GULUM-758621 format. One record per residue: residue in three letters; x negated, y negated, z negated of N, C-alpha, C in turn. Coordinates in steps of 0.02 Angstrom, whole numbers, plus 32768, in hexadecimal, padded with zeros to 4 digits. Layout:
BEGIN
alaXYZXYZXYZ ...
//
This chain:
BEGIN
met261D8043F57825E28024F5A125DA7FDEF588 his259F7FC9F58A258C7F84F57925AD7F53F5AA ile25BE7F17F58E25E07EE2F5B625B37ECDF5F2 val25707ECCF5E525417EB9F61B25487EEEF653 ser254A7F29F64325507F5FF67925907F53F69D gln25C57F41F67D26077F36F69E26027EFCF6CF val25E57EC3F6B625E27E8AF6DD25B87E98F71E phe257E7EBCF71525537EC9F74F25727F00F77A ala259D7F29F76125C17F59F78C25EC7F2EF7BD leu260E7EFDF7A1263A7ED5F7CC26127EABF7FD val25D57E91F7E525A97E69F81325937E98F84D ala257C7ED3F83A25647F02F86D259A7F13F8A1 ala25D87F1BF88626137F2DF8B2261F7EEFF8DF ala261A7EB5F8C2262A7E79F8EF25F67E6FF924 val25B77E7BF91625837E76F945258D7EA5F980 his259E7EE2F96F25A97F17F9A325EA7F09F9CB ile261B7EEDF9AA26587EDEF9D0264B7EA4FA02 val26227E74F9EC26157E3AFA1A25EA7E53FA57 val25BD7E7FFA4B258F7E95FA7E25B67EC6FAB2 trp25E67EE8FA99260C7F18FAC426237EF6FB06 pro264C7EC5FB0526607EAAFB47262A7E86FB71 leu25F77E6EFB4D25C27E4FFB7025A07E83FB98 glu25907EBCFB7F256F7EF2FBA325997F15FBD5 ser25D97F23FBC026047F4CFBEA26267F28FC1F phe26377EE8FC16265F7EC3FC4826417E84FC62 leu261A7E5EFC3F26047E1CFC5225BA7E18FC6B tyr25947E4CFC61254E7E4BFC7025427E38FCB9 ala25637E55FCE525577E49FD3025737E06FD48 arg25A57DECFD2225C97DAFFD3825A97D70FD1D arg25867D71FCE525707D36FCC425257D33FCB6 ala25007D06FCD324BA7D02FCC824A87CF5FC7F trp24D27CD0FC5B24C37CC5FC1324CA7D01FBE8 val24F27D30FC0024F77D6EFBD924B67D96FBE1 arg249E7D9AFC21245F7DBAFC2B24257D9BFC04 gln24257D5AFC0423F37D35FBDE23F57D44FB95 phe24317D43FB7B24407D4FFB35242A7D97FB21 leu24387DC6FB4724297E0FFB3923E47E25FB49 thr23C57E0AFB7D238A7E25FB9523507DEFFB9A gly23647DB0FB95232E7D7BFB9B23217D6CFBE3 ser234D7D88FC11233D7D7EFC5A23827D73FC7C thr23877D4AFCAD23C47D43FCD423CA7D78FD0B ala23977D9FFD1723997DD3FD4E23CC7E04FD3B asp23F07E1CFD72241F7E53FD6D23FF7E90FD89 ala24147ECAFD7023FE7F0AFD8B24397F36FD98 pro245A7F2AFDD324997F50FDDF24937F9CFDD9 glu24547FB7FDE5244C7FFEFDE32457801DFD9E val24577FF4FD6B2464800BFD2724AB7FF9FD0D arg24D47FE8FD3925177FD2FD26253E8003FCFD leu25398043FD12255A8078FCEB253D807FFCA8 trp24FD807CFCA324D98080FC6024EF8048FC32 arg24EF800BFC4A25077FCFFC25254F7FD8FC0B phe25787FEFFC3925BE7FF9FC2625C58026FBEB asn25A38060FBEF25A88095FBBA2585807DFB7B val254F805AFB7F252C8041FB44255A800DFB1F gly257E7FE6FB4525AE7FBAFB2325E47FDFFAFA phe25F88016FB1A262A8040FAF2260C8061FAB7 tyr25CE8073FABC25AD808EFA7E25B1805CFA48 asn25A6801CFA5925A77FE6FA2725ED7FDFFA0A leu261F7FE5FA3526657FE1FA192671801AF9EC phe265F8058FA01266A8092F9D32643808EF991 leu26098076F99325E58068F9522609803AF926 ala26218003F94426477FD2F91D26877FF0F901 cys26A98017F92926EA8037F91326DC8066F8D9 gly26A2808DF8DE269080BAF8A526818094F864 met265C8059F86D264C8033F832268C8017F810 ile26B88000F83C26FA7FE7F8252722801FF803 ala2723805AF82127468091F804272880A1F7BF gly26E680A0F7B726C980ABF77626E08078F743 phe26E18038F75826F68003F72D273F800CF718 val2769801BF74627B08027F73727B98064F709 ala2792809BF714279580D6F6EA278180C2F6A1 leu274C8098F69F27358084F65A276D8063F633 his278F8035F65527C3800DF63528048035F62E leu2809806DF64E2842809DF63F283380D2F60C gly27F680CBF5EF27E480F5F5B827C08136F5CB his27AD813CF60B27888178F621273B816DF61F gln2720816DF5E526DA815CF5DA26A98185F600 thr26B181C9F601268481F5F61F268481EAF66B val26BF81E8F68626C481DDF6D126A7819AF6E6 ala26BA8167F6BE26A38124F6CE26578120F6C9 arg263C8139F69525F18137F68925CF815CF6C3 ser25EA8194F6D525CC81BEF70B25CB819AF74E leu2606817FF761260C815BF79E25DD8120F7A1 ile25E280F6F76C25BC80B7F76F257280C6F76D leu255880F5F74425118102F74224FC8124F782 tyr2521814FF7A1250D816EF7E025058138F815 ile253A810FF81B253980E0F851250380A7F847 ala24F78099F80524C0806BF7F7247F8086F80C ala247680C7F801243480E7F813243480ECF85F phe246880F8F882246D80F8F8CB245880B6F8E8 met24788082F8CB246A803FF8E42420802AF8D6 thr2408803DF89C23C2802DF88D23908051F8BF gly239C8091F8C6237680B6F8F7237B809AF93E gly23B78088F95323BF8069F994239D8028F99C gly239E8001F96A23787FC4F96B232A7FCCF96F ile23167FFCF94822CD800CF94922B98024F98D met22DE8050F9AB22D0806CF9EF22D58034FA23 leu23038009FA1C23097FD0FA4D22C87FA4FA48 phe22AE7F99FA1322727F70FA0822377F97FA22 ile22327FD8FA1421FA7FFFFA2C21FA8001FA78 ser2236800CFA95223C8011FADF222F7FD1FB03 asp223D7F96FAE322317F56FB04222B7F21FACF pro21F17F14FAB521E87EE0FA7D22037E9CFA8C lys220B7E8AFACD22297E46FADB22707E44FACA leu22957E7BFABC22D87E7BFAA722DB7E7FFA5A trp22AD7E63FA3822A77E62F9EF22E47E44F9CE arg23017E10F9ED233E7DF1F9CE23787E22F9CD gly23857E47FA0323B87E77FA0523AA7EB1F9D7 ala23697EC5F9D423577EFCF9A723627EE7F95B leu23537EAAF94C235E7E8FF90723AC7E8FF8FB ser23D07E74F929241A7E72F921243A7EB6F917 gln241D7EE6F93724387F2DF930241E7F4DF8F3 ala23E07F43F8DF23C47F6AF8A823CA7F49F862 val23C67F09F85D23C37EEBF81F24027EF7F7F2 pro243F7EECF80824777EFBF7DF24767F42F7C5 gly24647F72F7EF245C7FBAF7D924287FC6F7A5 val23EF7FA5F7AE23B87FABF77B23CE7F8FF737 ile23F17F57F739240C7F36F6FB243C7F6AF6D8 ile24667F86F6FF24977FB6F6E124737FF2F6C7 leu2442800CF6E9241D8047F6CF23F6803BF693 ile23D47FFEF69223B07FEBF65523DD7FE1F61C thr24127FBEF62724417FADF5EF245E7FEDF5D1 glu246A801FF5FB2488805EF5E224578091F5C9 leu24168081F5C923E580B3F5AC23F780C0F563 pro23F180FDF5502401810FF50723D280E8F4D5 
//
């Protein structure tokens, strides 16, 4: 895999690892977290369970990307490429859907989608 893809795989993993505790554990406790993630300081306690689970989705995506990176460096090219490209496509699709569902969340959508897009473009045959 191209070095650019590898760098952006780690960038994508880092973004999702940072967002995980913000969504899962800190959203209800810190107004700055809500502002950072949604552009609003308002809390919506009725979606607490949803936020908690979405945070863990982010963690699992990051772990998958890291597993692909590790597999690559252990010489498992096919496994690595499959993991990294699938997760890059998943992140790209998630970012697109986030933007479609609420355009005011464009910063989060870009943070989620752009690293994946760069990976996918870089790895085109």
